[in-house]
Backbone bond lengths (Angstrom), bond angles and torsions (degrees), N, CA, C in turn:
res aa  C-N    CA-C-N  psi(-1)  N-CA   C-N-CA  omega(-1)  CA-C   N-CA-C  phi
1 M - - - 1.426 - - 1.527 112.75 -
2 T 1.325 117.49 136.17 1.449 120.73 178.75 1.507 110.73 -80.47
3 V 1.367 116.26 130.55 1.451 121.26 179.45 1.512 107.12 -118.38
4 L 1.346 115.68 129.57 1.473 120.57 178.72 1.522 110.43 -70.10
5 P 1.326 119.01 134.81 1.456 120.38 175.21 1.507 110.37 -71.09
6 P 1.296 117.96 160.82 1.499 121.28 175.63 1.535 110.53 -55.79
7 L 1.305 113.97 147.68 1.480 118.14 -178.07 1.514 110.23 -88.68
8 N 1.301 116.01 117.62 1.479 122.97 175.82 1.535 106.84 -103.49
9 W 1.341 117.39 106.03 1.424 121.54 -174.87 1.540 113.07 -58.78
10 E 1.298 118.37 -35.60 1.454 121.24 -175.99 1.527 112.20 -68.77
11 D 1.313 116.67 -18.69 1.465 121.18 176.08 1.538 112.28 -104.13
12 T 1.307 117.14 11.70 1.450 121.30 -171.64 1.545 112.49 -104.67
13 T 1.333 114.09 128.69 1.472 121.95 166.71 1.481 108.92 -103.44
14 L 1.300 118.29 122.64 1.489 119.45 -175.43 1.528 110.37 -123.52
15 L 1.316 112.14 150.69 1.467 122.58 175.60 1.514 108.76 -110.99
16 L 1.314 116.98 128.57 1.457 123.28 178.28 1.525 108.72 -114.70
17 T 1.359 115.93 108.11 1.485 117.60 175.82 1.529 107.87 -80.85
18 G 1.322 115.38 151.92 1.446 119.60 -175.18 1.512 110.42 61.47
19 G 1.341 117.34 34.54 1.448 123.04 -170.80 1.511 116.59 -68.73
20 T 1.337 117.88 -13.18 1.456 120.55 178.73 1.513 114.63 -102.15
21 G 1.380 115.45 7.83 1.445 120.15 176.72 1.531 113.52 -81.76
22 S 1.304 117.68 -173.44 1.468 122.69 -179.13 1.504 111.60 -57.40
23 F 1.345 117.49 -46.27 1.451 120.58 179.99 1.516 110.51 -66.07
24 G 1.304 116.51 -46.42 1.423 119.41 -176.37 1.539 114.08 -60.29
25 K 1.328 116.40 -40.30 1.461 119.86 179.56 1.531 112.01 -68.58
26 A 1.315 117.05 -27.02 1.466 120.10 175.62 1.525 111.96 -83.75
27 F 1.330 115.45 -33.11 1.447 122.14 -176.60 1.540 111.21 -70.67
28 L 1.317 116.14 -39.10 1.470 120.54 -173.49 1.538 114.36 -57.44
29 P 1.335 120.42 -52.29 1.458 117.68 178.71 1.506 114.49 -63.23
30 R 1.345 116.18 -34.51 1.508 118.35 178.43 1.505 111.75 -67.32
31 I 1.301 116.87 -38.59 1.479 117.87 -177.65 1.508 111.30 -77.11
32 L 1.315 117.24 -30.86 1.471 120.79 176.96 1.545 111.27 -63.00
33 E 1.324 115.31 -29.48 1.469 117.64 177.13 1.519 112.62 -63.39
34 R 1.340 117.43 -22.90 1.458 123.40 179.28 1.540 111.03 -88.01
35 R 1.299 117.96 1.47 1.499 124.13 175.86 1.476 113.76 54.18
36 P 1.346 118.38 55.73 1.501 118.48 175.52 1.493 110.65 -68.13
37 K 1.332 113.87 161.04 1.475 119.87 179.56 1.533 109.83 -61.34
38 A 1.349 116.31 -44.39 1.447 119.84 -179.18 1.533 108.11 -161.85
39 V 1.340 115.01 147.26 1.489 122.95 174.10 1.521 106.69 -120.07
40 R 1.311 117.20 123.06 1.466 122.14 177.93 1.529 109.05 -104.17
41 I 1.311 116.01 113.07 1.448 122.90 178.41 1.577 109.97 -86.38
42 F 1.305 116.19 117.10 1.482 122.50 -176.59 1.475 109.40 -115.86
43 S 1.346 117.57 117.01 1.451 121.67 177.00 1.542 108.28 -159.91
44 R 1.320 115.24 166.28 1.450 120.10 -175.49 1.521 113.27 -96.57
45 D 1.307 118.05 -0.95 1.467 121.67 -172.05 1.549 107.71 -108.67
46 E 1.329 117.81 104.24 1.460 120.42 -177.03 1.510 110.85 -71.07
47 L 1.335 118.67 -28.78 1.468 120.68 177.30 1.552 111.24 -63.46
48 K 1.337 115.31 -47.82 1.455 119.82 179.60 1.516 110.90 -64.76
49 Q 1.353 117.31 -32.24 1.444 118.92 175.87 1.523 111.82 -68.12
50 S 1.300 117.43 -38.05 1.469 120.46 176.69 1.504 111.48 -66.15
51 E 1.345 117.37 -37.61 1.448 121.94 176.50 1.529 110.90 -64.91
52 L 1.325 115.67 -41.01 1.475 119.79 179.86 1.562 109.77 -67.14
53 R 1.330 115.20 -39.54 1.446 119.97 178.38 1.533 111.47 -63.23
54 A 1.377 115.23 -37.74 1.426 119.56 179.17 1.542 110.14 -68.88
55 A 1.309 117.36 -34.72 1.448 121.58 -179.35 1.545 112.30 -69.61
56 F 1.328 115.85 -37.73 1.479 120.48 -175.75 1.527 112.07 -102.53
57 G 1.327 117.63 -7.07 1.451 118.52 -179.70 1.535 110.00 74.02
58 E 1.317 113.41 -176.12 1.475 119.27 179.07 1.515 109.59 -80.96
59 H 1.346 113.82 71.21 1.462 120.18 -178.95 1.523 111.48 -70.20
60 E 1.293 117.20 129.93 1.482 120.38 -174.75 1.501 114.20 -66.10
61 N 1.348 116.96 -19.45 1.459 120.24 -176.07 1.514 112.57 -100.67
62 I 1.321 120.03 2.74 1.446 122.19 -178.03 1.531 111.55 -111.26
63 R 1.325 115.19 130.09 1.485 121.70 174.54 1.511 108.32 -117.64
64 Y 1.334 116.89 151.72 1.420 121.34 -176.78 1.561 108.90 -124.07
65 F 1.306 113.82 122.91 1.479 121.34 177.91 1.535 110.83 -118.43
66 V 1.332 115.50 117.10 1.461 118.22 171.48 1.522 108.72 -79.82
67 G 1.329 115.63 126.31 1.454 118.49 -177.35 1.502 111.30 -176.56
68 D 1.304 117.53 168.67 1.463 123.43 -178.14 1.520 107.87 -125.42
69 V 1.328 117.57 138.83 1.489 119.83 179.03 1.522 111.04 -65.15
70 R 1.338 117.71 -11.86 1.444 119.39 175.58 1.520 111.70 -74.48
71 D 1.304 118.59 -12.88 1.454 124.75 -175.73 1.532 108.51 -107.02
72 V 1.365 117.48 97.73 1.435 121.91 -173.27 1.512 109.67 -69.34
73 D 1.314 119.88 -32.32 1.456 120.46 179.03 1.533 112.01 -64.92
74 R 1.306 117.04 -39.09 1.460 120.62 177.85 1.503 109.67 -69.70
75 L 1.342 117.68 -35.63 1.477 120.07 176.78 1.507 109.89 -63.22
76 R 1.335 117.34 -45.00 1.459 119.96 -179.78 1.519 112.19 -57.23
77 R 1.332 114.11 -43.36 1.502 119.27 177.79 1.468 110.85 -60.83
78 A 1.380 116.76 -45.67 1.468 119.96 -177.23 1.528 112.71 -69.88
79 A 1.322 116.47 -29.12 1.491 120.59 -175.72 1.544 111.96 -87.27
80 Y 1.321 117.23 -11.61 1.475 119.33 -176.07 1.524 111.36 -59.22
81 G 1.330 116.98 126.50 1.436 121.16 -179.70 1.533 115.29 82.82
82 C 1.281 118.33 2.60 1.461 122.92 -178.81 1.551 111.44 -81.68
83 D 1.314 115.03 151.78 1.453 121.24 174.43 1.529 111.91 -103.84
84 L 1.325 117.00 -14.90 1.462 122.48 -175.10 1.513 109.56 -153.39
85 I 1.354 116.42 138.86 1.450 121.87 166.02 1.477 108.20 -120.64
86 V 1.329 115.81 129.98 1.474 122.40 169.25 1.504 106.67 -107.92
87 H 1.361 116.12 114.67 1.475 121.32 -171.82 1.526 108.19 -98.84
88 A 1.343 115.06 100.24 1.484 121.24 179.61 1.542 113.05 -112.23
89 A 1.318 117.53 -3.94 1.441 119.67 -177.28 1.540 110.20 -73.03
90 A 1.299 116.82 132.83 1.470 121.15 179.08 1.529 110.22 -169.57
91 M 1.313 116.51 158.35 1.455 122.73 160.08 1.515 106.46 -84.44
92 K 1.348 117.20 124.13 1.453 120.52 -169.74 1.512 113.65 -117.66
93 Q 1.274 120.64 -16.15 1.456 122.26 -178.61 1.517 111.06 -76.54
94 V 1.325 117.66 119.12 1.466 120.57 -176.28 1.521 111.19 -57.34
95 D 1.327 117.09 -49.26 1.458 120.44 -174.14 1.537 110.14 -67.87
96 T 1.342 116.24 -36.47 1.489 118.55 177.45 1.528 112.27 -65.00
97 C 1.315 116.41 -39.36 1.466 120.56 175.85 1.516 112.44 -63.44
98 E 1.306 114.58 -39.73 1.495 117.86 179.63 1.504 110.69 -64.42
99 Y 1.323 117.27 -39.10 1.480 120.83 -176.26 1.506 111.77 -81.11
100 N 1.351 116.95 -22.77 1.450 121.21 -178.15 1.539 109.83 -126.23
101 P 1.310 118.65 62.83 1.482 120.46 -173.07 1.509 114.12 -62.04
102 F 1.336 118.92 -37.23 1.459 120.39 -178.64 1.528 109.20 -63.88
103 E 1.331 115.66 -40.79 1.484 120.95 -178.39 1.516 109.61 -67.23
104 A 1.322 117.02 -41.14 1.487 120.68 -179.45 1.545 111.42 -63.30
105 V 1.305 114.95 -40.88 1.454 119.25 178.66 1.533 111.28 -67.15
106 Q 1.348 116.29 -40.78 1.461 120.18 177.91 1.513 113.04 -58.88
107 T 1.327 116.76 -41.80 1.451 120.90 -174.34 1.541 110.10 -85.45
108 N 1.337 117.95 -48.94 1.455 120.56 -171.74 1.508 116.31 -82.81
109 V 1.340 114.90 -29.36 1.484 119.93 -179.05 1.558 109.45 -99.11
110 H 1.300 116.20 -61.98 1.458 118.84 179.76 1.520 112.33 -64.98
111 G 1.320 115.50 -31.43 1.476 120.01 174.66 1.480 112.26 -61.54
112 A 1.338 116.71 -45.76 1.476 121.84 175.88 1.541 110.36 -59.58
113 E 1.322 115.80 -44.66 1.490 119.13 -179.67 1.551 108.77 -61.99
114 N 1.322 117.03 -40.67 1.471 120.16 179.28 1.510 113.27 -64.56
115 V 1.319 117.15 -37.16 1.458 120.63 177.85 1.512 109.66 -64.91
116 V 1.326 115.88 -44.48 1.493 119.15 178.74 1.492 109.76 -62.21
117 N 1.320 117.42 -46.58 1.470 120.13 -178.21 1.508 111.77 -62.75
118 A 1.320 117.33 -40.10 1.468 119.77 179.92 1.519 109.76 -65.60
119 A 1.329 116.61 -42.58 1.488 119.37 178.55 1.520 111.37 -62.71
120 L 1.308 117.28 -40.00 1.472 121.06 177.55 1.533 111.25 -66.51
121 D 1.308 116.49 -42.46 1.434 120.31 -173.61 1.557 113.33 -69.00
122 V 1.370 115.23 -34.42 1.450 117.50 -179.55 1.494 114.03 -106.34
123 G 1.322 117.73 0.28 1.452 123.10 171.77 1.515 114.58 77.20
124 V 1.312 117.63 47.64 1.471 120.71 176.55 1.527 108.37 -82.03
125 P 1.341 117.98 122.23 1.436 120.38 -171.13 1.585 113.88 -64.59
126 R 1.314 116.11 -42.84 1.457 120.55 -177.65 1.559 111.12 -123.33
127 T 1.333 115.51 135.44 1.449 121.68 172.47 1.494 107.52 -140.82
128 I 1.331 117.20 129.41 1.452 121.20 -178.57 1.551 108.65 -131.45
129 A 1.307 115.18 136.21 1.458 122.53 -174.95 1.490 111.62 -111.67
130 L 1.321 116.83 147.23 1.462 123.27 176.59 1.529 108.80 -90.61
131 S 1.340 115.19 126.25 1.450 120.11 175.81 1.523 110.17 -121.49
132 T 1.307 118.86 -166.30 1.468 122.48 -169.10 1.511 110.77 -150.60
133 D 1.331 115.03 156.37 1.488 118.80 177.21 1.544 110.82 -59.91
134 K 1.303 115.97 -23.88 1.477 120.37 -176.53 1.540 111.71 -70.52
135 A 1.370 116.86 -11.58 1.461 121.51 174.00 1.499 113.03 -74.73
136 V 1.335 118.14 -14.20 1.464 124.23 -178.68 1.506 110.02 -90.03
137 N 1.320 117.59 120.65 1.464 121.36 -175.62 1.544 110.37 47.68
138 P 1.321 119.87 57.27 1.448 121.80 -171.49 1.536 112.20 -63.84
139 I 1.344 114.52 142.75 1.443 119.69 176.09 1.533 110.14 -124.09
140 N 1.344 116.88 3.70 1.463 119.90 174.64 1.509 107.93 -135.31
141 L 1.337 115.24 166.62 1.451 119.74 -176.89 1.509 114.46 -64.34
142 Y 1.316 116.75 -36.65 1.461 119.36 176.43 1.481 110.74 -57.77
143 G 1.354 119.57 -48.79 1.433 122.77 178.43 1.509 112.63 -60.31
144 A 1.357 115.58 -40.69 1.440 119.81 -179.99 1.537 112.67 -65.92
145 T 1.330 117.47 -37.03 1.446 118.71 178.62 1.542 109.99 -70.61
146 K 1.304 116.43 -36.08 1.480 117.75 178.24 1.516 111.82 -70.70
147 L 1.323 118.27 -33.27 1.448 120.18 171.77 1.532 112.24 -61.73
148 C 1.328 116.04 -41.42 1.460 119.78 174.96 1.523 110.51 -62.36
149 G 1.328 116.78 -40.66 1.441 120.52 178.27 1.564 111.83 -59.71
150 E 1.369 114.67 -42.99 1.472 116.39 176.03 1.497 113.39 -60.73
151 K 1.312 115.82 -44.38 1.478 119.12 -178.88 1.561 111.02 -62.54
152 I 1.348 113.52 -40.63 1.468 117.05 179.03 1.517 111.67 -63.57
153 F 1.293 116.66 -40.54 1.466 120.13 -178.12 1.537 110.76 -70.62
154 V 1.314 117.04 -46.35 1.485 119.78 -177.55 1.518 109.52 -61.85
155 Q 1.313 117.25 -50.73 1.439 119.05 -176.42 1.540 113.25 -81.81
156 G 1.338 116.35 -8.05 1.437 119.80 171.59 1.525 113.35 -57.26
157 N 1.319 115.45 -24.86 1.450 121.86 177.67 1.541 111.94 -60.62
158 T 1.316 117.25 -31.45 1.468 120.60 -178.11 1.524 109.70 -65.84
159 Y 1.344 117.54 -30.07 1.474 119.22 -176.97 1.507 111.37 -75.60
160 A 1.339 118.52 -17.92 1.451 121.77 -177.53 1.547 110.27 -74.28
161 A 1.370 115.96 -23.18 1.478 120.17 -176.91 1.485 109.37 53.97
162 G 1.370 117.23 -122.88 1.449 120.61 -178.14 1.495 114.86 -89.63
163 D 1.372 116.80 1.18 1.466 120.14 -177.83 1.538 110.01 -74.29
164 P 1.325 118.58 147.54 1.458 121.15 178.38 1.498 114.18 -77.84
165 V 1.329 116.32 60.80 1.481 124.07 -179.02 1.481 108.09 -125.54
166 R 1.314 118.63 122.63 1.461 121.64 -175.83 1.549 112.52 -134.28
167 F 1.357 115.08 152.45 1.427 122.43 -175.82 1.536 110.98 -130.25
168 A 1.294 119.23 142.78 1.457 123.79 176.25 1.527 107.98 -149.28
169 C 1.348 114.45 173.76 1.469 119.92 -179.03 1.544 108.44 -135.86
170 V 1.345 114.64 155.27 1.446 121.26 164.71 1.511 106.85 -116.60
171 R 1.338 115.75 144.18 1.459 121.10 -178.97 1.530 107.93 -133.80
172 Y 1.334 116.01 118.59 1.461 118.66 179.03 1.508 112.09 -140.11
173 G 1.320 117.36 176.23 1.453 120.94 -174.49 1.509 112.42 -89.06
174 N 1.350 114.06 -158.16 1.453 120.27 -176.69 1.542 110.84 -59.59
175 V 1.325 114.10 137.03 1.468 119.37 179.68 1.501 109.87 -100.23
176 V 1.342 116.28 125.95 1.448 122.10 -177.40 1.555 110.38 -59.33
177 G 1.288 117.66 124.28 1.451 121.34 174.05 1.495 115.95 83.19
178 S 1.352 117.54 -1.39 1.490 117.46 -179.14 1.513 108.80 -79.72
179 R 1.344 113.48 169.04 1.474 117.63 178.22 1.520 109.23 -60.24
180 G 1.321 116.92 133.69 1.455 121.23 -178.24 1.474 114.95 92.52
181 S 1.350 116.97 -10.84 1.452 121.22 176.60 1.497 111.84 -63.40
182 V 1.353 118.82 146.60 1.445 121.49 179.18 1.505 111.62 -74.61
183 I 1.329 118.38 -15.71 1.466 120.75 -172.47 1.546 111.44 -66.15
184 P 1.352 119.61 -46.57 1.458 118.71 176.09 1.503 113.18 -58.21
185 L 1.358 116.69 -36.34 1.461 121.61 177.20 1.546 110.46 -63.62
186 F 1.317 117.33 -46.11 1.456 120.41 178.84 1.508 111.50 -64.42
187 L 1.344 117.74 -36.17 1.469 119.50 179.47 1.524 110.52 -66.70
188 R 1.343 117.13 -35.97 1.471 119.15 177.25 1.492 111.50 -73.09
189 Q 1.351 118.37 -37.80 1.439 121.14 -178.81 1.521 111.00 -72.61
190 R 1.340 117.54 -23.68 1.472 120.81 -179.29 1.541 109.96 -56.97
191 E 1.307 116.18 -36.07 1.451 120.70 179.34 1.539 112.19 -61.12
192 T 1.339 118.10 -27.31 1.448 122.50 -178.59 1.530 113.16 -88.48
193 G 1.346 114.72 -17.48 1.465 120.08 -178.62 1.494 112.99 85.52
194 V 1.356 118.60 3.05 1.463 123.17 179.43 1.490 109.82 -131.39
195 L 1.357 116.10 123.62 1.465 122.69 175.76 1.525 111.05 -106.82
196 T 1.298 118.22 131.29 1.481 121.13 179.36 1.511 109.07 -84.02
197 I 1.333 116.60 125.43 1.486 124.12 178.75 1.505 107.57 -115.61
198 T 1.355 117.19 129.39 1.464 118.27 179.14 1.521 112.47 -75.70
199 D 1.323 117.38 -42.24 1.461 121.60 -179.78 1.522 107.02 -159.28
200 V 1.343 117.61 132.04 1.448 121.01 -175.85 1.536 110.69 -69.01
201 R 1.316 119.95 -14.78 1.469 121.65 -179.18 1.561 110.55 -90.40
202 M 1.273 117.02 -7.05 1.451 120.81 -172.29 1.530 111.82 -63.69
203 T 1.352 116.34 136.79 1.458 122.85 175.31 1.498 108.95 -127.72
204 R 1.359 115.49 153.73 1.445 120.91 177.30 1.525 110.65 -142.58
205 F 1.325 115.60 148.47 1.481 119.43 165.51 1.511 108.11 -76.49
206 F 1.346 115.62 148.87 1.459 119.19 174.51 1.496 110.18 -139.24
207 I 1.363 114.54 144.44 1.448 122.62 175.35 1.523 107.34 -142.83
208 T 1.320 118.07 142.43 1.436 120.95 177.73 1.509 110.50 -77.09
209 L 1.319 116.92 160.98 1.463 119.13 177.96 1.512 111.84 -61.79
210 G 1.342 115.85 -39.63 1.483 118.83 -179.99 1.519 111.35 -63.98
211 E 1.361 116.27 -41.34 1.472 119.32 177.71 1.553 109.89 -64.52
212 A 1.325 116.82 -39.44 1.477 120.56 -178.71 1.542 108.38 -63.38
213 V 1.292 116.36 -43.94 1.457 120.64 -178.64 1.524 110.65 -61.57
214 E 1.332 116.84 -48.08 1.476 119.20 -177.34 1.533 109.52 -67.76
215 F 1.335 117.49 -31.15 1.462 120.03 179.33 1.554 110.28 -67.74
216 V 1.329 115.30 -41.06 1.462 119.57 178.34 1.527 109.64 -64.65
217 I 1.305 118.20 -42.55 1.448 121.37 -178.88 1.539 110.94 -64.83
218 S 1.314 116.11 -45.49 1.516 117.09 -179.45 1.490 110.71 -68.59
219 S 1.338 119.16 -35.30 1.458 121.45 179.25 1.527 109.53 -67.47
220 T 1.326 117.27 -35.54 1.454 119.66 177.09 1.529 111.34 -63.59
221 E 1.323 114.32 -37.60 1.492 119.38 -179.24 1.554 109.90 -70.62
222 Q 1.343 116.87 -29.55 1.451 119.31 -175.21 1.536 113.22 -91.09
223 M 1.322 118.07 -22.28 1.448 120.50 -168.64 1.518 113.79 -59.13
224 V 1.299 112.39 144.38 1.459 123.30 173.57 1.501 111.33 -109.55
225 G 1.330 115.46 -37.21 1.442 122.13 178.00 1.550 109.36 136.93
226 G 1.328 114.54 123.22 1.468 120.51 177.10 1.502 116.20 95.65
227 E 1.344 117.63 -2.76 1.497 120.72 -179.10 1.542 111.05 -81.06
228 I 1.301 113.95 154.09 1.473 122.78 163.76 1.517 107.53 -117.94
229 F 1.324 116.74 112.55 1.448 122.14 -176.14 1.504 109.76 -90.80
230 V 1.330 118.02 129.54 1.465 123.42 -175.79 1.558 107.55 -125.66
231 P 1.322 118.82 117.84 1.467 120.52 -178.55 1.532 110.09 -76.49
232 K 1.335 115.26 154.97 1.468 121.24 171.03 1.515 107.16 -91.02
233 I 1.327 115.35 108.79 1.457 122.07 -173.08 1.532 110.98 -131.13
234 P 1.332 117.80 158.60 1.436 119.72 -173.41 1.545 113.48 -78.91
235 S 1.308 115.46 158.73 1.452 122.31 173.18 1.579 108.65 -103.81
236 V 1.305 113.74 161.96 1.468 117.95 174.99 1.524 108.17 -146.49
237 L 1.328 113.56 140.36 1.468 117.75 169.71 1.524 109.15 -71.57
238 I 1.325 116.67 138.36 1.450 118.97 -177.94 1.517 111.31 -61.76
239 T 1.350 117.56 -29.57 1.458 119.69 178.63 1.518 111.77 -72.27
240 E 1.347 117.26 -32.49 1.467 120.31 177.06 1.526 108.72 -67.59
241 L 1.311 117.66 -38.18 1.446 122.33 179.48 1.531 108.40 -65.04
242 A 1.334 116.80 -46.10 1.455 120.60 -179.45 1.537 109.83 -61.64
243 N 1.332 118.56 -40.99 1.455 121.21 -179.06 1.541 110.76 -68.95
244 A 1.323 117.32 -31.68 1.465 120.27 178.24 1.533 110.99 -67.61
245 I 1.320 115.77 -37.93 1.472 120.51 -177.14 1.534 111.89 -81.33
246 A 1.306 116.26 -38.98 1.489 118.28 -175.85 1.529 108.18 -142.69
247 P 1.341 116.26 78.79 1.496 119.94 -173.82 1.527 115.05 -59.96
248 D 1.331 116.67 -22.37 1.467 119.45 -176.69 1.512 112.84 -103.18
249 A 1.306 117.77 -0.08 1.467 122.16 -176.28 1.535 112.29 -77.67
250 R 1.319 114.96 151.70 1.462 119.44 176.07 1.515 106.81 -89.23
251 H 1.349 116.64 147.77 1.442 123.40 -179.65 1.543 109.47 -100.88
252 E 1.307 116.54 131.08 1.442 123.19 178.09 1.523 108.36 -113.80
253 L 1.342 118.99 116.71 1.444 122.90 179.55 1.528 111.58 -78.26
254 I 1.336 116.60 125.77 1.463 119.00 -176.06 1.519 112.14 -119.14
255 G 1.346 117.22 -5.52 1.452 119.92 -179.72 1.531 114.62 85.59
256 I 1.298 114.82 152.39 1.475 120.30 -177.19 1.514 109.75 -66.61
257 R 1.323 116.70 134.91 1.450 122.02 -177.54 1.552 109.46 -80.03
258 P 1.324 115.75 160.38 1.517 119.52 176.15 1.533 110.54 -54.68
259 G 1.314 116.06 136.39 1.471 120.38 175.72 1.532 113.20 77.71
260 E 1.313 118.57 10.65 1.448 122.27 -177.57 1.546 110.75 -107.30
261 K 1.334 117.24 140.24 1.467 121.21 177.79 1.502 111.61 -97.86
262 L 1.346 115.47 154.50 1.435 119.63 174.82 1.530 111.15 -71.06
263 H 1.348 115.10 -41.46 1.472 122.67 175.38 1.499 110.20 -131.12
264 E 1.315 116.82 150.16 1.449 120.49 179.92 1.550 108.86 -99.15
265 V 1.346 113.81 155.02 1.464 121.23 179.68 1.531 109.69 -127.61
266 L 1.314 116.27 132.16 1.429 121.18 177.18 1.537 111.85 -103.69
267 L 1.316 117.14 -21.94 1.455 121.86 175.53 1.522 108.32 -142.19
268 M 1.301 118.89 126.28 1.465 119.88 173.83 1.490 110.33 -97.65
269 S 1.311 116.79 164.26 1.457 122.39 -171.21 1.507 111.61 -63.02
270 D 1.351 118.68 -35.79 1.435 118.66 179.75 1.544 113.19 -65.30
271 E 1.340 114.78 -30.16 1.475 118.85 176.65 1.540 111.72 -76.80
272 A 1.317 114.86 -27.36 1.478 118.21 -176.40 1.553 112.10 -58.72
273 R 1.302 116.09 -26.99 1.470 119.22 -178.05 1.548 112.48 -64.77
274 H 1.313 114.56 -23.18 1.521 118.54 177.72 1.534 110.55 -125.64
275 T 1.351 114.38 37.07 1.469 119.65 178.29 1.527 108.52 -123.65
276 I 1.327 116.36 145.07 1.469 122.04 -179.16 1.510 108.48 -119.81
277 D 1.349 114.02 153.27 1.463 120.86 174.89 1.516 106.98 -97.46
278 C 1.367 115.95 118.85 1.472 121.52 -179.62 1.492 112.89 -112.48
279 G 1.337 116.82 34.17 1.444 121.42 175.52 1.505 113.96 90.06
280 D 1.317 118.90 -84.56 1.448 122.73 179.79 1.501 112.55 -89.02
281 R 1.332 116.79 -1.60 1.497 119.09 -176.77 1.522 109.05 -155.95
282 Y 1.339 114.60 161.38 1.443 122.24 167.02 1.510 106.59 -99.78
283 V 1.308 116.80 149.81 1.465 122.45 176.58 1.549 107.49 -127.28
284 V 1.338 115.26 116.53 1.450 121.95 176.49 1.537 105.17 -84.09
285 L 1.333 115.67 117.50 1.476 120.92 -179.29 1.533 110.18 -89.02
286 P 1.282 119.04 146.56 1.471 122.00 178.85 1.558 107.90 -66.79
287 E 1.326 115.06 141.44 1.446 117.53 178.87 1.531 110.72 -78.58
288 F 1.294 117.34 -26.61 1.436 122.72 176.02 1.509 107.35 -119.86
289 H 1.317 120.27 115.94 1.450 120.61 -175.46 1.542 110.80 -142.83
290 A 1.281 118.21 61.19 1.417 122.98 -179.59 1.539 112.10 -66.87
291 W 1.338 116.75 -17.36 1.445 121.12 -178.61 1.507 114.43 -77.49
292 S 1.348 120.20 -13.23 1.444 121.88 -173.14 1.502 111.63 -151.40
293 G 1.304 115.22 140.68 1.462 120.50 177.45 1.526 111.36 -111.85
294 D 1.360 116.75 8.42 1.457 122.99 -172.30 1.480 112.03 -122.42
295 L 1.311 119.51 50.01 1.472 121.71 179.71 1.551 108.92 -73.01
296 P 1.326 117.77 157.95 1.470 121.80 -177.98 1.540 110.59 -60.17
297 S 1.317 114.60 153.98 1.453 120.91 176.05 1.519 109.63 -110.03
298 G 1.346 116.81 150.98 1.442 122.42 178.48 1.521 109.42 -176.33
299 E 1.322 114.27 -173.01 1.446 119.92 -177.56 1.543 109.31 -83.09
300 P 1.332 118.20 132.55 1.459 121.53 176.22 1.543 109.61 -66.91
301 L 1.295 115.07 152.63 1.479 120.22 179.55 1.532 109.96 -89.80
302 P 1.326 117.79 152.50 1.449 121.13 179.29 1.538 112.06 -65.14
303 D 1.288 116.12 151.73 1.427 120.64 179.62 1.499 111.88 -56.97
304 G 1.315 117.86 132.73 1.454 122.50 178.77 1.507 115.45 80.05
305 F 1.362 117.83 8.87 1.459 120.66 -178.67 1.510 112.51 -62.36
306 V 1.337 116.34 135.48 1.425 123.51 176.02 1.504 108.70 -132.33
307 Y 1.335 116.22 130.82 1.463 121.31 177.73 1.508 108.70 -104.28
308 S 1.340 115.22 93.54 1.450 120.59 -175.51 1.557 109.01 -121.80
309 S 1.335 114.94 159.31 1.468 117.80 -174.82 1.487 113.80 -70.16
310 D 1.339 117.87 -20.70 1.482 120.60 179.98 1.533 111.97 -89.32
311 A 1.345 117.56 -16.90 1.461 121.81 -178.65 1.507 109.98 -114.22
312 N 1.270 118.92 27.64 1.457 124.15 -177.67 1.542 110.65 -77.22
313 T 1.326 117.60 157.08 1.484 118.85 173.35 1.527 111.47 -99.87
314 Q 1.349 118.38 -6.07 1.456 123.63 175.25 1.518 110.02 -111.44
315 W 1.329 115.92 125.00 1.456 119.76 -178.02 1.536 110.23 -133.19
316 L 1.369 113.39 144.57 1.442 120.16 172.76 1.543 108.90 -97.27
317 D 1.328 116.47 128.54 1.445 117.98 169.96 1.514 108.39 -93.25
318 R 1.347 117.68 -174.31 1.435 120.40 -174.44 1.557 111.73 -59.46
319 E 1.307 116.40 -44.39 1.449 119.98 -176.75 1.512 111.38 -67.99
320 S 1.347 118.41 -45.57 1.458 120.70 -179.87 1.536 110.93 -68.83
321 A 1.344 117.89 -28.88 1.445 119.24 178.13 1.517 109.76 -71.17
322 A 1.336 118.04 -38.59 1.473 119.41 177.06 1.523 111.25 -64.27
323 R 1.315 117.53 -37.60 1.494 119.74 178.09 1.535 110.30 -69.61
324 L 1.350 115.76 -45.61 1.468 119.35 -178.43 1.514 111.66 -59.85
325 F 1.333 116.46 -44.66 1.426 121.10 -173.65 1.541 112.23 -86.19
326 D 1.364 116.59 -4.36 1.426 122.34 178.04 1.528 109.69 51.06
327 V 1.318 115.62 47.46 1.465 121.72 -173.22 1.544 107.89 -70.99
328 P 1.315 118.96 123.12 1.444 122.29 177.93 1.508 112.60 -67.47
329 E 1.321 117.04 142.75 1.428 125.38 172.50 1.513 112.44 60.85
330 V 1.325 117.51 28.49 1.447 120.12 175.28 1.535 107.74 -105.45
331 A 1.320 115.80 122.61 1.467 120.66 177.93 1.475 109.55 -84.22
332 V 1.321 118.34 102.34 1.450 121.41 -176.53 1.517 109.30 -63.80
333 G 1.327 115.33 129.37 1.425 120.31 177.61 1.536 114.83 84.73
334 S 1.314 116.86 1.27 1.468 119.47 -179.67 1.535 111.26 -79.94
């Protein structure tokens, strides 16, 4: 059985797909603190790359590759000589994916396949993909494409055979301040005095960008191949979040939008049978893992366990939500 050697960041050249997105811009300064040999930023937007270059200057350890995950040849070129790929490129807007299903599949499904193929072809030891709670029991196309991406990455390990090439995923909830987050919407609506609420019962998982970055880094260090890493993160009632951002605003109920859930799920009961509790995270183990005999160990979960935002043991109230989201001009406790 192939065993991945420990990850030494100072000897690591890594490729970050979607490197100019919300995650990439938060990931870059954190990973540079670990002094990697090189970081290759891969994205299709030359303007965002120039803005990132301006923000970080002519850093000797950063390279910029214009490319699209739909182009497997360009991915192979960018991945050549890499020790790690962090796959963050995706179409993420639920409504955009619904309206443009062919495009969502090309980027989120075929793009994931291309990343796996590129890593296999050039021999990248570690590749980890970012997934979402919407991949669990998906009810919209975005979630369905991310579920396909998870399956492609987990079972991509079978194609490596005896080669030291491994794939894993991280799956977490809504990221504070990322594109598509409700927080920027609430901040804009605060100026009008009216916040639109879809349903007063609605709950969501939340994680900060900094926490998401550190979770990806630690999961990369721990991965063996085939795992889906799920952090233990707090839930919040959407009304508590609204009150934290605009305590004096009126709420206008508009109803749940197409493809939206009342509560989010990070682990479903069928997965719980092959999931372990590792303290600060759950790890979904592959049901078929002929490529490795050294999967992580941890406590098994109780029968029928579900990790959902409405049945969580960690909750944010109005005050803790204001602190977590660093909401400007919010008087906590007022």
